[in-house]
N, C-alpha and C positions, 0 to 999 in steps of 0.2 A: 503494499499500500504506499501511497505517496506521502511523504512527511514534509508538510509546507516549513516548518521550523528549520528544519535541516537544509531543505533546498535554498531558503533565504539565506541562511548561514553560509553555504558554499558558494553563492553567486560571487562573481568577480568581473572586473572590467579589463579588458586587454588593451594597451596603449602603445604596443610596440609588436611590429609585425616582421615576418621573415621576409625576404627578397624573392622566394621561389614562388612560382603561381600555385594557386589552389588547385588540386586536381579537379576535373570536370564531374567526377561521379560523386564528390563531396559536395560540390555546389547543387547538384541535382537532388541529393539527398536532403540538404538543409532547406532547399526550396520547399520540397514536398512536404517536410514537416511544419514549415512556416504557414502553408496552406491551412494546416489544421489549427492553427493558433485563433483564438477568440479576437473579434474585431468589434469595437464600439459602433453599435447601431449597424452593423455589417457594412460599414463605410469602405473597407479594404483599403486604407491610406498608404500603401506601399509604393516605393519609388525606387527601381534597382537600376545599378549603373554596372555593367561589366566592361571593363577595357583592359588592353594589353598592349605591349609594345610602344610603339611611339604615340598612340593615342592616349594611353595610360600616363606616360610621361608628360603630355601636356596638360591633361585634366588636373594631375597631381601639381604641377607648377601653376596654374590657374587657382586652384583651392588654396595653395600656400600663399600665393600673392595676395588674394582676397583676405585671407585671415590676418595678413600683416597689416592691410590696409584699414580692417574694421576688427580690432581684437577683442573688442566687449560685445560683439554681436553674435 
C-alpha cells in the first residue's frame, strides 16, 4: 500500500543534469506514466519540449540569457 508520509519525505529536486541524452524508451515510459497523473479540472496544462543537438544548444542559450535578464521572474 502507498505510504504518503514516506513518499513526501523521499521527495527531492534535481538541479544538476548529466550531459548524456535520455534514452527514448525512458522518455516514453515517463510520458505514459504522466498521462495517468491527475489534472485539476481535467485541463491538461502540459507543455513539453524535446530538443537535441544544435536546436537544444540554441534553446539552452536563449533560456540562460532570459534568466540573466530577468533573474526575479
